ZATI-268213 format. One record per residue: residue number from 1; x, y, z of N, C-alpha, C in turn. Coordinates in Angstrom, 2 decimals. Example, Ala and Ser with C-alpha at 12.3 -4.5 7.8 and 13.67 -1.06 7.14 Angstrom:
ZATI-268213
ATOM   num       n.u       n.v       n.w      ca.u      ca.v      ca.w       c.u       c.v       c.w
ATOM     1     13.19     -5.69      7.80     12.30     -4.50      7.80     13.20     -3.30      7.80
ATOM     2     12.85     -2.25      7.08     13.67     -1.06      7.14     12.90      0.03      7.87
//
This chain:
ZATI-268213
ATOM   num       n.u       n.v       n.w      ca.u      ca.v      ca.w       c.u       c.v       c.w
ATOM     1    225.78    153.00    108.62    224.74    153.56    108.76    223.43    152.77    108.56
ATOM     2    222.68    152.71    109.58    221.43    152.05    109.43    219.96    153.17    109.05
ATOM     3    219.13    152.75    108.29    218.25    153.74    107.66    217.23    152.97    108.62
ATOM     4    216.05    153.62    109.68    214.99    152.89    109.60    214.35    153.10    109.04
ATOM     5    213.39    152.03    108.45    211.98    151.88    107.47    210.90    152.93    108.51
ATOM     6    210.69    153.35    107.37    209.37    154.33    107.66    208.39    153.33    107.70
ATOM     7    207.35    153.25    108.69    206.09    152.55    108.63    205.10    152.76    107.65
ATOM     8    204.51    152.05    107.00    203.74    152.07    106.07    202.76    152.74    106.44
ATOM     9    202.02    154.00    105.86    201.07    154.69    105.94    199.47    153.82    105.82
ATOM    10    199.17    153.76    106.87    198.08    153.35    107.16    196.74    154.37    106.36
ATOM    11    196.14    153.61    105.47    195.34    154.16    104.91    193.97    155.14    105.34
ATOM    12    193.62    155.89    105.13    192.54    156.95    105.83    191.00    156.37    105.30
ATOM    13    190.21    155.83    106.18    189.04    155.14    105.99    188.18    156.12    105.34
ATOM    14    187.43    155.48    104.39    186.25    156.25    103.42    185.20    156.41    104.21
ATOM    15    184.68    157.43    104.72    183.45    158.06    105.46    182.02    157.38    104.49
ATOM    16    181.46    156.53    105.38    180.32    156.04    104.93    179.08    157.07    103.99
ATOM    17    179.08    156.52    102.76    178.11    157.57    102.11    179.00    158.75    101.30
ATOM    18    180.20    158.32    101.37    181.15    159.34    100.62    181.21    158.98     99.30
ATOM    19    181.07    157.58     98.68    181.38    157.33     97.64    180.67    157.65     96.44
ATOM    20    181.01    158.49     95.66    180.02    158.90     94.59    179.69    158.02     93.38
ATOM    21    180.41    156.80     93.33    179.72    155.62     92.59    178.61    155.27     92.51
ATOM    22    178.34    155.11     93.73    176.79    154.28     93.65    175.52    155.43     93.58
ATOM    23    175.55    156.82     93.53    174.60    157.53     92.77    174.61    157.72     91.49
ATOM    24    176.48    157.48     90.89    176.20    157.73     89.86    175.87    156.64     89.05
ATOM    25    176.22    155.35     89.69    175.36    153.79     89.20    173.56    154.13     88.85
ATOM    26    173.24    154.54     90.26    171.89    154.55     90.44    171.21    155.43     89.05
ATOM    27    171.61    156.82     89.18    171.36    157.80     88.38    171.44    157.32     86.76
ATOM    28    172.41    156.53     86.24    172.57    156.06     85.10    171.41    154.77     84.69
ATOM    29    171.31    154.07     85.93    170.31    153.18     85.87    169.15    153.60     85.43
ATOM    30    168.52    154.78     86.07    167.07    155.21     86.06    167.28    155.99     84.74
ATOM    31    168.25    156.83     84.50    168.20    157.29     82.44    168.27    156.17     81.76
ATOM    32    168.64    154.91     81.84    168.29    153.85     80.78    167.46    153.75     81.11
ATOM    33    166.81    153.30     82.30    165.21    152.51     82.44    164.16    153.73     81.71
ATOM    34    164.33    155.15     81.73    163.87    155.97     81.28    163.78    155.99     79.73
ATOM    35    164.82    155.75     79.07    165.34    155.85     77.76    164.52    154.85     76.95
ATOM    36    164.95    153.57     77.77    164.33    152.39     77.14    162.44    152.31     77.19
ATOM    37    161.99    152.89     78.22    160.84    153.09     78.19    160.05    154.17     77.29
ATOM    38    160.90    155.10     77.06    160.44    155.70     75.71    160.70    155.55     74.34
ATOM    39    162.14    154.88     74.21    161.92    154.26     73.13    160.98    153.21     72.77
ATOM    40    160.72    152.21     73.65    159.65    150.95     73.51    157.97    151.89     73.62
ATOM    41    158.23    153.04     73.79    156.38    153.42     73.78    156.09    153.94     72.44
ATOM    42    157.08    154.22     71.69    157.21    154.41     70.41    156.48    153.34     69.48
ATOM    43    156.74    152.75     70.11    156.21    151.17     68.95    155.17    150.63     69.26
ATOM    44    154.50    150.53     70.70    152.81    150.24     70.84    152.41    151.25     71.02
ATOM    45    150.63    150.97     71.04    149.53    152.09     71.10    149.93    152.49     72.66
ATOM    46    149.37    154.01     72.73    149.40    154.46     73.83    148.73    153.98     74.93
ATOM    47    147.58    153.36     74.44    146.76    153.00     75.92    147.60    151.67     76.33
ATOM    48    148.29    151.36     75.80    149.30    149.66     76.47    150.44    150.63     77.18
ATOM    49    151.19    151.52     76.49    152.41    151.98     77.25    152.36    153.45     77.19
ATOM    50    151.93    154.37     77.78    152.26    155.85     77.29    153.67    156.11     77.45
ATOM    51    154.25    156.94     76.93    155.46    157.75     77.06    155.72    158.41     78.42
ATOM    52    156.62    158.39     79.24    156.92    159.09     80.14    156.70    160.50     80.33
ATOM    53    156.77    161.28     79.28    156.01    162.45     79.51    154.96    162.83     79.55
ATOM    54    153.74    162.05     78.93    152.65    161.68     79.30    152.19    161.27     80.42
ATOM    55    153.17    160.19     81.33    153.10    159.83     82.46    152.99    160.95     84.01
ATOM    56    154.25    161.61     83.13    154.71    162.90     84.20    153.69    164.31     84.15
ATOM    57    152.67    164.38     82.55    152.10    165.26     82.84    150.80    165.13     83.94
ATOM    58    150.25    163.63     83.53    149.34    163.18     84.58    149.85    163.42     86.07
ATOM    59    151.00    163.14     86.40    151.38    163.15     88.07    151.38    164.64     88.20
ATOM    60    151.22    165.60     87.58    151.40    167.06     87.45    149.85    166.64     87.86
ATOM    61    149.26    166.63     87.17    147.95    166.90     87.44    146.99    166.18     89.11
ATOM    62    147.95    165.12     89.39    147.21    165.07     90.43    148.10    165.53     91.66
ATOM    63    148.85    166.70     91.52    149.06    167.66     92.23    148.49    168.93     92.08
ATOM    64    148.04    169.28     91.23    146.80    170.19     91.01    145.62    170.73     91.11
ATOM    65    145.16    169.06     91.22    144.21    168.41     91.49    143.30    168.22     92.79
ATOM    66    142.55    169.05     93.52    142.35    168.62     94.91    141.93    166.95     95.17
ATOM    67    141.06    166.92     94.20    140.14    165.86     94.57    140.75    164.63     93.85
ATOM    68    141.80    164.71     93.21    142.92    163.59     93.09    143.87    163.19     93.70
ATOM    69    144.38    164.40     94.59    145.37    164.73     95.34    144.32    163.56     97.03
ATOM    70    142.92    164.01     96.91    142.68    163.67     98.07    142.49    162.23     98.25
ATOM    71    142.50    161.35     97.11    142.48    159.84     97.03    143.47    159.17     97.37
ATOM    72    144.89    160.29     97.16    146.03    159.44     97.96    145.77    159.47     99.28
ATOM    73    145.43    160.86     99.77    145.29    160.88    101.19    144.40    159.87    101.55
ATOM    74    143.26    159.38    100.79    142.52    158.32    101.73    143.31    157.01    101.77
ATOM    75    144.27    156.85    100.69    144.94    155.36    100.70    145.91    155.51    101.99
ATOM    76    146.64    156.66    101.99    147.64    156.71    103.03    146.38    156.40    104.26
ATOM    77    145.53    157.25    104.64    145.00    156.62    105.56    144.47    155.37    106.04
ATOM    78    144.17    154.77    104.99    143.73    153.53    105.41    145.37    152.52    105.16
ATOM    79    146.16    152.90    105.07    147.29    152.23    105.07    147.47    152.69    106.80
ATOM    80    147.45    153.90    107.38    148.18    154.06    108.52    147.01    153.52    109.58
ATOM    81    146.03    153.33    109.43    145.12    153.00    109.95    145.13    151.15    110.24
ATOM    82    145.28    150.27    108.95    145.79    149.07    109.29    147.15    148.82    109.84
ATOM    83    147.97    149.95    109.54    149.31    149.15    110.17    148.98    149.54    111.69
ATOM    84    148.79    150.59    112.48    148.20    150.74    113.78    147.70    149.87    114.43
ATOM    85    146.32    149.38    113.54    145.62    148.28    114.02    146.03    147.23    114.16
ATOM    86    147.00    146.56    112.80    147.47    145.34    113.29    148.50    145.62    114.20
ATOM    87    149.60    146.40    114.67    150.18    146.35    115.36    149.74    145.91    117.05
ATOM    88    148.72    146.84    117.08    148.18    146.62    118.78    147.42    145.29    118.70
ATOM    89    146.67    144.49    117.82    146.10    143.43    117.64    147.40    142.41    117.55
ATOM    90    148.33    142.51    117.00    149.60    141.78    116.75    150.30    141.62    118.11
ATOM    91    150.19    142.72    118.74    151.16    142.70    120.34    150.55    142.34    121.21
ATOM    92    149.17    142.11    121.39    148.36    141.73    122.19    148.28    140.24    122.00
ATOM    93    148.64    139.63    121.15    148.42    138.14    120.97    149.61    137.81    121.12
ATOM    94    150.78    138.77    120.86    151.97    138.17    121.00    152.49    138.10    122.20
ATOM    95    151.95    139.29    123.59    152.03    139.11    124.62    151.14    138.43    125.61
ATOM    96    150.16    137.80    124.86    149.25    137.09    125.67    150.02    135.39    125.89
ATOM    97    150.80    134.95    125.42    151.54    133.89    126.01    152.23    134.30    127.17
ATOM    98    152.97    134.98    127.24    153.71    135.73    128.49    152.95    136.13    129.83
ATOM    99    151.67    136.47    129.08    150.84    136.60    130.29    150.41    135.66    130.82
ATOM   100    149.52    134.64    129.95    148.96    133.66    130.39    149.52    132.74    129.69
ATOM   101    150.68    131.61    130.09    151.28    130.29    129.93    150.19    129.49    128.71
ATOM   102    148.82    129.48    129.46    147.98    128.71    128.71    147.43    128.59    127.44
ATOM   103    147.49    130.12    126.87    147.37    130.67    125.65    148.77    130.46    124.52
ATOM   104    149.73    129.64    124.97    150.68    129.41    124.29    150.69    128.50    122.63
ATOM   105    150.22    127.59    122.96    149.83    126.70    122.12    148.61    127.43    121.03
ATOM   106    147.70    128.02    121.60    146.42    128.22    120.70    147.08    129.40    120.09
ATOM   107    148.15    130.50    120.77    148.50    131.41    119.54    149.64    130.93    118.78
ATOM   108    150.68    130.24    119.32    151.89    129.72    118.18    151.48    128.68    117.30
ATOM   109    150.39    127.83    118.02    150.27    126.45    116.98    149.05    126.62    116.16
ATOM   110    148.34    127.65    116.53    146.91    127.37    115.96    146.89    128.95    115.46
ATOM   111    146.24    130.40    115.99    146.13    131.38    115.47    146.96    131.51    114.79
ATOM   112    148.28    131.88    114.58    149.33    132.06    113.62    149.49    131.74    112.61
ATOM   113    149.63    130.14    112.61    149.40    129.66    111.09    148.18    129.59    110.35
ATOM   114    147.13    129.91    111.07    145.93    130.02    110.16    145.61    131.47    109.82
ATOM   115    146.01    132.61    110.57    146.45    133.58    110.24    147.66    134.20    108.80
ATOM   116    148.31    133.47    109.45    149.18    133.68    108.03    149.00    132.91    106.78
ATOM   117    148.13    131.80    106.88    147.67    131.19    105.46    146.67    131.46    104.86
ATOM   118    145.72    132.55    105.86    144.91    132.38    105.12    144.77    133.80    104.03
ATOM   119    144.28    133.49    103.15    144.28    134.48    101.39    143.97    135.60    101.86
ATOM   120    144.81    136.54    101.44    144.18    138.43    101.85    143.07    138.49    100.69
ATOM   121    142.55    137.84     99.67    141.50    137.92     98.92    140.36    137.21     99.49
ATOM   122    140.80    136.15    100.44    139.39    135.98    101.01    139.23    136.88    102.06
ATOM   123    140.27    137.55    102.76    139.25    138.37    103.75    138.99    139.58    103.18
ATOM   124    139.22    140.03    101.92    138.74    141.36    101.54    137.15    140.83    101.07
ATOM   125    137.03    139.72    100.18    135.45    139.02     99.96    134.87    139.25    101.24
ATOM   126    135.18    138.41    102.02    134.32    137.93    103.46    134.08    139.90    103.99
ATOM   127    135.13    140.76    104.05    134.77    141.88    104.63    133.68    143.13    103.56
ATOM   128    133.69    142.20    102.31    132.86    143.25    101.46    131.52    142.52    101.70
ATOM   129    131.47    141.11    102.28    129.83    140.72    102.59    129.74    141.29    104.22
ATOM   130    130.56    141.38    104.89    130.11    141.65    106.14    129.96    143.18    106.33
ATOM   131    130.58    144.11    105.72    130.66    145.69    106.12    130.16    146.44    104.45
ATOM   132    130.17    145.61    103.27    129.91    146.78    102.22    131.10    147.57    101.64
ATOM   133    131.28    147.93    100.59    131.59    148.58     99.84    132.28    149.77     99.90
ATOM   134    133.37    149.73    101.34    133.70    151.27    102.23    135.19    150.86    102.39
ATOM   135    135.79    152.28    103.31    136.86    152.56    103.89    136.83    150.81    105.39
ATOM   136    135.95    150.50    105.59    135.97    149.79    106.91    136.30    148.47    106.32
ATOM   137    136.13    147.88    105.30    136.07    146.53    104.14    137.85    146.90    103.97
ATOM   138    138.33    147.97    103.54    140.00    147.93    103.45    140.44    147.94    104.72
ATOM   139    140.04    148.56    105.58    140.94    148.59    106.54    141.00    147.08    107.31
ATOM   140    139.72    146.64    107.47    139.69    144.99    107.74    140.56    144.23    107.35
ATOM   141    140.62    144.11    105.76    141.14    143.31    105.12    142.51    143.32    105.02
ATOM   142    143.13    144.59    105.34    144.87    144.63    104.95    145.15    144.51    106.95
ATOM   143    144.24    145.19    107.72    144.92    144.56    109.09    144.78    143.10    109.01
ATOM   144    144.04    142.27    108.63    144.24    141.15    108.78    145.08    140.41    108.42
ATOM   145    145.46    140.84    107.04    146.86    140.12    106.26    148.14    140.67    107.43
ATOM   146    148.30    141.96    107.49    149.11    142.12    108.65    149.77    141.99    109.68
ATOM   147    148.67    141.41    110.35    148.78    141.08    111.88    149.37    140.13    112.35
ATOM   148    149.64    138.84    111.44    150.56    137.56    111.32    151.94    138.26    111.53
ATOM   149    152.04    139.20    110.56    153.76    139.87    110.80    153.81    140.59    111.96
ATOM   150    153.06    140.99    112.50    153.10    141.57    113.60    153.34    140.89    115.10
ATOM   151    152.42    139.56    114.78    152.80    138.35    115.83    153.94    137.40    115.83
ATOM   152    154.59    137.40    114.59    155.66    136.15    114.58    156.73    137.66    114.74
ATOM   153    156.81    138.76    114.42    158.10    139.71    115.01    158.10    139.71    116.56
ATOM   154    156.90    140.19    117.32    157.12    140.28    118.43    157.27    139.20    119.30
ATOM   155    156.79    138.03    118.61    157.17    136.84    119.26    158.48    136.26    119.55
ATOM   156    158.85    136.41    118.17    160.76    136.40    118.62    161.33    136.97    119.60
ATOM   157    160.81    138.65    119.08    161.29    139.46    120.40    161.06    139.12    121.74
ATOM   158    160.18    138.71    122.05    160.07    137.79    123.42    160.90    136.69    123.72
ATOM   159    160.75    136.12    122.72    161.84    134.88    123.09    162.92    135.26    123.09
ATOM   160    163.77    136.38    122.48    165.24    136.56    122.67    165.56    137.60    123.41
ATOM   161    164.30    137.89    124.62    164.82    138.76    125.68    166.13    138.28    126.53
ATOM   162    166.55    138.98    126.72    168.01    138.97    127.78    167.08    137.92    129.31
ATOM   163    167.34    137.16    129.69    166.93    136.58    130.75    167.45    137.04    131.92
ATOM   164    169.07    137.13    132.11    169.54    137.25    132.76    169.16    138.71    133.58
ATOM   165    169.34    139.36    132.71    169.05    140.87    132.54    167.69    141.09    133.46
ATOM   166    166.68    140.26    132.89    165.20    140.36    133.56    164.94    139.56    135.09
ATOM   167    165.60    138.89    135.42    166.08    138.55    136.38    166.75    139.48    137.46
ATOM   168    168.05    139.89    136.89    168.13    141.42    137.59    167.45    142.58    137.59
ATOM   169    166.68    142.46    136.97    165.60    143.63    137.22    164.46    143.34    137.90
ATOM   170    164.29    142.13    138.24    163.17    141.40    139.16    163.64    141.69    140.65
ATOM   171    164.86    141.33    140.43    165.72    141.25    142.08    165.69    142.64    142.64
ATOM   172    165.51    143.74    141.60    165.65    145.08    142.11    163.88    145.80    142.64
ATOM   173    163.29    145.34    141.67    162.07    145.81    142.01    160.73    144.78    141.88
ATOM   174    159.75    144.95    142.58    158.43    144.19    142.83    157.51    144.44    141.28
ATOM   175    157.37    145.58    140.87    156.55    146.56    140.20    156.88    145.40    138.60
ATOM   176    156.02    144.53    138.58    155.59    144.49    136.94    156.13    145.57    136.09
ATOM   177    154.88    146.53    136.15    154.57    147.72    135.32    156.27    148.46    135.23
ATOM   178    156.85    148.49    136.20    158.27    149.15    135.97    159.09    148.21    135.27
ATOM   179    159.12    147.04    135.39    159.82    146.15    134.95    160.08    146.31    132.95
ATOM   180    158.55    146.04    132.80    158.28    145.91    131.51    158.55    147.08    130.89
ATOM   181    158.18    148.42    131.50    158.87    149.47    130.99    159.90    149.98    130.78
ATOM   182    160.82    149.51    132.44    162.63    149.69    131.79    163.16    149.22    131.51
ATOM   183    162.78    147.64    131.17    163.66    146.62    130.61    162.66    146.00    129.08
ATOM   184    161.88    145.60    129.34    161.12    144.70    128.38    160.79    145.42    127.13
ATOM   185    159.90    146.78    127.25    160.14    147.53    126.41    161.24    148.02    125.49
ATOM   186    162.04    148.81    125.87    163.33    148.84    125.17    163.91    147.85    124.52
ATOM   187    163.94    146.71    124.94    164.60    145.30    124.36    163.89    145.04    123.34
ATOM   188    162.45    145.48    123.01    161.75    144.97    122.11    161.55    146.07    121.08
ATOM   189    162.18    147.30    121.47    162.07    148.51    120.10    162.46    147.94    119.13
ATOM   190    163.32    147.45    119.00    164.05    146.62    117.86    163.03    145.72    116.73
ATOM   191    162.46    145.49    117.34    161.94    143.92    116.71    160.18    144.80    116.42
ATOM   192    159.70    145.56    117.60    158.83    146.65    117.05    158.56    147.56    116.07
ATOM   193    159.77    148.18    115.94    160.35    149.01    114.67    159.92    148.16    113.47
ATOM   194    161.06    147.09    113.47    160.74    145.97    112.50    159.32    145.79    111.69
ATOM   195    158.98    145.45    112.77    157.51    144.86    112.56    156.45    146.14    111.64
ATOM   196    156.96    147.11    112.27    155.80    148.53    111.23    157.09    149.15    110.32
ATOM   197    158.00    148.75    110.04    158.67    148.90    109.04    158.38    147.84    107.70
ATOM   198    158.49    146.66    108.14    157.99    145.65    106.84    155.92    145.79    107.01
ATOM   199    155.60    146.23    107.58    154.31    146.25    107.47    153.74    147.36    106.64
ATOM   200    154.40    148.64    106.94    154.39    149.64    106.01    154.42    149.15    104.38
ATOM   201    155.21    148.84    104.31    155.56    148.35    102.47    154.56    147.38    102.20
ATOM   202    154.12    146.36    103.18    153.24    145.42    102.24    151.66    145.71    102.66
ATOM   203    151.47    146.71    103.15    150.13    147.34    103.32    149.80    148.08    102.54
ATOM   204    150.90    148.77    101.55    150.37    149.80    100.45    149.94    148.87     99.36
ATOM   205    150.98    147.47     98.85    150.63    146.59     98.00    149.00    145.80     98.30
ATOM   206    149.23    145.75     99.39    147.62    145.03    100.20    146.53    146.04     99.85
ATOM   207    146.70    147.30    100.27    145.56    148.45     99.86    145.23    148.58     98.74
ATOM   208    146.18    148.55     97.56    145.73    148.37     96.19    144.64    147.82     95.89
ATOM   209    144.97    146.14     96.01    143.75    145.56     95.90    142.72    145.28     96.42
ATOM   210    142.87    145.57     97.94    141.68    145.91     98.64    140.85    146.72     98.11
ATOM   211    141.08    148.37     97.88    140.44    149.51     97.38    139.74    148.81     95.91
ATOM   212    140.87    148.28     95.35    140.33    147.96     93.98    138.95    147.25     93.56
ATOM   213    139.02    146.40     94.81    137.71    145.32     94.86    136.58    145.85     95.97
ATOM   214    136.99    146.13     96.88    136.02    146.63     97.79    136.27    147.96     98.81
ATOM   215    136.86    149.14     97.99    136.95    150.16     98.18    135.86    151.44     97.30
ATOM   216    135.52    152.52     98.23    134.80    153.17     97.51    135.74    154.28     97.19
ATOM   217    136.71    154.99     97.77    138.11    155.43     97.29    139.12    155.35     97.58
ATOM   218    140.42    156.09     97.29    141.52    155.71     97.19    142.29    155.67     95.73
ATOM   219    143.56    154.81     95.97    144.21    155.24     94.65    143.75    153.88     93.94
ATOM   220    143.53    152.50     94.87    143.04    151.69     94.37    141.70    151.93     93.27
ATOM   221    140.83    152.64     93.71    139.78    152.56     93.31    139.84    153.65     92.40
ATOM   222    140.93    154.72     92.13    141.48    155.09     90.73    141.66    154.48     89.94
ATOM   223    142.81    153.21     90.54    142.89    152.15     88.88    141.93    151.80     88.56
ATOM   224    141.15    151.28     89.52    139.96    150.30     88.85    139.20    151.05     87.75
ATOM   225    138.77    152.65     87.91    138.08    153.24     87.48    138.80    153.54     86.00
ATOM   226    140.63    153.70     86.06    141.15    153.96     84.94    141.29    153.14     84.50
ATOM   227    141.27    151.53     84.83    141.25    150.15     84.27    139.82    150.00     82.86
ATOM   228    138.74    150.53     83.70    137.69    150.47     82.66    137.87    151.25     81.76
ATOM   229    138.35    152.53     81.83    138.33    153.33     80.61    139.77    153.68     80.15
ATOM   230    140.18    152.32     80.07    141.60    152.21     79.40    142.36    153.83     79.65
ATOM   231    142.87    154.41     80.93    143.04    155.16     80.99    144.66    154.85     81.74
ATOM   232    145.59    154.29     80.66    146.83    153.71     80.96    147.75    154.90     81.69
ATOM   233    147.71    156.09     81.19    148.75    157.09     82.15    147.99    157.43     83.99
ATOM   234    147.15    156.93     84.00    146.64    157.17     85.25    147.13    156.02     85.64
ATOM   235    147.25    154.88     85.52    147.52    153.84     86.24    148.83    153.81     86.49
ATOM   236    149.50    154.46     85.36    151.47    154.51     85.77    151.66    155.60     86.53
ATOM   237    150.63    156.88     86.65    151.02    157.73     87.75    150.83    157.54     89.15
ATOM   238    149.56    156.97     89.10    149.07    156.09     90.29    150.37    155.39     91.10
ATOM   239    150.76    154.03     89.87    151.83    153.36     90.36    153.43    153.91     90.81
ATOM   240    153.58    155.12     90.17    155.26    156.01     90.36    154.61    156.87     91.69
ATOM   241    153.59    157.54     92.04    153.43    157.99     93.27    153.75    156.91     94.00
ATOM   242    153.20    155.78     94.16    153.53    154.82     95.19    154.76    154.21     95.40
ATOM   243    155.57    154.38     94.19    157.07    154.02     94.81    157.51    154.75     94.73
ATOM   244    157.20    156.16     94.84    158.19    157.67     95.33    157.57    157.85     96.96
ATOM   245    156.43    157.32     97.14    156.15    157.71     98.58    157.17    156.87     99.49
ATOM   246    156.22    155.17     98.99    157.42    154.44     99.85    159.20    154.55    100.13
ATOM   247    159.62    154.84     98.55    161.33    155.13     98.69    161.32    156.36     99.54
ATOM   248    160.20    157.52     99.23    161.21    158.30    100.32    160.93    158.66    101.67
ATOM   249    159.94    157.67    102.30    159.32    157.16    103.91    160.57    156.09    104.18
ATOM   250    161.06    155.38    103.21    162.10    154.49    103.49    163.61    155.48    103.72
ATOM   251    163.72    155.90    102.90    164.96    157.23    102.85    164.98    157.89    104.08
ATOM   252    164.01    158.89    104.44    163.81    159.82    105.05    163.46    159.37    106.01
ATOM   253    162.69    158.42    106.69    162.10    158.09    107.83    162.78    157.32    108.36
ATOM   254    162.20    155.82    108.10    162.81    154.51    108.16    164.32    154.41    108.25
ATOM   255    165.06    154.52    107.39    166.46    154.42    107.55    166.88    155.06    108.76
ATOM   256    166.72    156.56    108.35    167.34    157.32    109.78    167.00    156.44    111.11
ATOM   257    166.29    156.36    111.44    165.42    155.67    112.77    166.46    154.32    112.90
ATOM   258    166.37    153.84    111.77    167.44    152.23    111.91    168.76    152.73    112.16
ATOM   259    169.07    153.28    111.68    170.51    153.82    112.15    170.85    154.23    113.43
ATOM   260    169.87    154.93    114.05    169.93    155.44    115.38    169.88    154.18    116.29
ATOM   261    169.19    153.34    116.07    168.61    152.00    116.71    170.08    150.80    116.48
ATOM   262    170.64    151.20    115.54    172.22    150.27    115.17    172.79    150.90    116.06
ATOM   263    173.21    152.30    116.34    174.19    152.94    116.86    173.30    152.83    118.10
ATOM   264    172.51    152.87    118.80    172.16    152.89    120.46    172.35    151.16    120.81
ATOM   265    172.03    150.58    120.19    172.04    148.90    120.65    173.53    148.51    120.16
ATOM   266    174.36    148.95    119.57    175.69    148.26    119.59    176.48    149.25    120.18
ATOM   267    176.42    150.37    120.80    177.19    150.83    121.98    176.65    150.52    123.07
ATOM   268    175.32    149.82    123.46    174.89    149.31    124.84    175.80    147.47    124.86
//
């Protein structure tokens, strides 16, 4: 009598995000980092490295003091305005060769390399001379640093458009506006989102430097004052606030949108 062999059981796939090991490892890492920070802080003066308890207390002061909290809002305004301005300027320059082919060499071979190589500190010092020490200086300097990211990303997206799909769309309508709205912009959406995502992270780094030297407000301005007064706990509190803000924006804003884009374009 022959007994049929049972087929091997197919392993059940593990749902993404269900693995408990990654959060556990992350929690252990941060607990170890805080413990190491606390232990080392006991061996050096507080003005060099304050213990975590003092820094967390200073962060609580930020949240309870409207004057200090408003400085975080000023920096957020600088970042938002710079990202928006650099995206608009970069999009216009990236689209110029498509609308006017004669400008291709100017944008690709001259303007983009120049902007990409120009020092951010150089833009900041020029802005101080032109506009003085104010928010316009910060926004201008950060915008000029971010603009090459927008140009390069969007120019890459324009080069990689599906030409066959564009030819099909051109055969179905004579309206250039409808062609751009219905085909070009949706295909450029991943590149535009990548531009905004990259610019947001870089903007915080550049904004701190711009506010440190050329700003009359914002967290960089607070860092400059804290440096002069050896207020180390304020410096650490500001740095932690920025890290948390960028991490939360990545986790709860950019990453969900990225997953939605991945599902849409994978399905398409």
